[in-house]
C-alpha positions, 0 to 999 in steps of 0.5 A: 386553349388546351381543348382547342389544341387537343381537338386539332391534334385529334383531327391531324391523327384522323386525317393522317390515317387517310393521307399518310402512307401505310403498309398494304397489310394494314387493315386501315389501308382499306379505308375507302377514302384513301384510294380516290381523290375526293377522299384524300382531299377530305383527309387533307382538309381535316389535317390542315384544319387540325394544324390550324387549330393547333396553331391557333391554340399555340398563339393563344398560349404565347399571348397568355404567357406574354401577359403573365397569365400562363406559367410553366405548368400550362406550357407542359400541359399543352405540350403533353395534351397536344402530343398524346393523340399522335402517339399511335399515329403512322409516320406523318408528313414524311415516310422516314419513320417507316425507314427507321422501323426497317433499319431497326429490324436490319440491325436486329438480324445482323444486317448492317444498315450502313452497308445495305438498304432496307430492300434486303428485308422480306415482308411487310416492314419494307412495304411503306418505305419510300422507294427512294431509300429502299436501296440506300444505306442510312446516315444516322448514328448508332443510337436510334438504330440500337433502339430500333433493334431493341424494339424489333426484338419484341415485334416485327409489326411495322406500326408497332416499331414506329410507335417505339421510335415515336417514344424515342422522339418523346424522350427528345421532347422531355429533354428539351422541356428540362433544358430550354428553360435553363438555357433561357435563364442562363442567357437572361431570357424568359424561361416560360416563353422560351418553353412555350415557343418550343415544346407545344410549337407546331413545328415540334408537334408536327415534325418532331412528334407526328413525323417522329424525326430523329432530329428531335432527340438529337437537339434534345441531347444537344440542349442538355449538353449545353446546359451541363457545360453552362453549369460547369460540367464541360467534359460531361456536356461534351460527352452528351454532345457526342451522344447527340452526334451519335443520333445525327451528326449535326448534333455535334455542332453544339460542342463549339458552344460548349468549348466557348462557355467552358473557358474564362472570359477573354480566352486567347486563341491558343486556349480556345484551340486547346479546349476545342480539341479537348471537347472534340476528343471527348465528343468523338470518343463517345460517338465512336464508343456508341458504335462499338458498344452497339456493334454497329461501328462507324459505317455511318461515315460512308453514308453521310452523302446519302441525303445529298442525292435528293435536291430539296426545294428548301435548299438555298444553295441548290436553288442558286446552283439550279439558277446558274445551271439554267443560265449556263444552259441558256447561254450554251456555256460549257463547264462543271455542274454548278449545282454541286459546286454551289452546294459544296461552297455553301457547306464550306461557308457554313463550316467557315462560320462555325470556325469564326464563331469558335475563334471570335465569339466571347468565352465564358458567357452563357448568353453568347454560347446559347446564341452561338449554338443557335446561329451555327445550327441555323447556318448549317441549315440555311447553307446546307445542300439538303434542307427539309422542314424539320431541319429547323428543329436544329436551331429553334430551341437555342434561338428561343432561349436567346434574348431576341429583339421584337422583330427577330422574336416575331420571325422565330414565332413565324418560323415555328408556326409556319414550319408546322402548318406547311407539313402537309406539303411534304411527301405524305401527299404522294406527289398527286398534283391536285392534292398539292394545289389544294394543300397549298391553297389551304395552308396559305388561307390558314396562315394568313388568317392566323397571322391577321388574327394574331396581329390584331390580338397583340394590337388590342392587348394594350387597350384591354389592359388600359380599360382594366386599369380604369 
């Protein structure tokens, strides 16, 4: 099981050297396979095959945990073994990691990433940055930028800076390893199973580690913040929640759950509002303080609309708006842009749901607080104007720690497994039609095979136990 996942991770690394975007100055960019369609397809097959092996090993791990044959040590071994080969990989399944490297250099040389795009920099550090983001400011908080600036004090080599940011992602993974079992125990769930769903899960390995997205550190800090609140330290938890928001603003959503769990059972609306104000005050104070301490300020506020310039296919509100726009155009009807209207309505609906949870969900109940943290994050993703695969990281750790019914638990496992498997369908394919068609076929084939195999294994497990008892 561990060896199979490790082999899968190594294959993902090797295939990634072929299909991922690299700086032109990198010697590996001269690999013959990288520059013609048959070679890229070979790399793609290797990547998807590696992800398939990772998913297979992970499903075996879940079954072992389910029958009591695997403990927390096995889960940690799997997470560490499957993440280690990807430590030195280029940014995979997205080019965001190259943007992180460039933004860190900007912060180091005194050019605010909140006022300028990476194109102001000379040299190799901007070569692999997605052209879409070359002239845009960053919506990220000051903490990852400060880390990038620190790393840029030692090296300006883009790949080295990427590795430094991946270390930050691994910090997020370590925080989840500490927090998720505690949240599960507080919510009356199984700590080992919760950790097994999250830590070595394909979603975390593919997008959190290989993709090195800031979302992994953000949700790690948010999970720690909620643990602190559950254990009676709500002010400290609010401060850590502010640090999560200082990575990416959605990390601050956990403050609603912190306020709820810190109140006595049956708290009145007035008490809820007071505690929400107190938690929010501490959180915002830490967020602003991080900007002051790093010298980066709060310019990220002006850049929050940057991600919204793209229309992602996973955004439900975007697709509904497009359908209305199509109908409006077909009918020759005048009117405002329905896409922006629906996206705005979705954002308002998500905020309304968060407010409803703050005023109506039980107080003083750890299980309810963990559930609220997961559901509010999920609402922000489902109703958000922009949705990428890795945004599922916002909700998965909290949902995994929640006691779920069989169907909901199965859906969560499917989300985590499929979320990692579909990673090659993102921007690493560099928008080549043949590659995308082949990737879709490969992913569908592997997903169906895994689903059928997992279902059969679960169905035969009771029979095997009966034979063992006889």
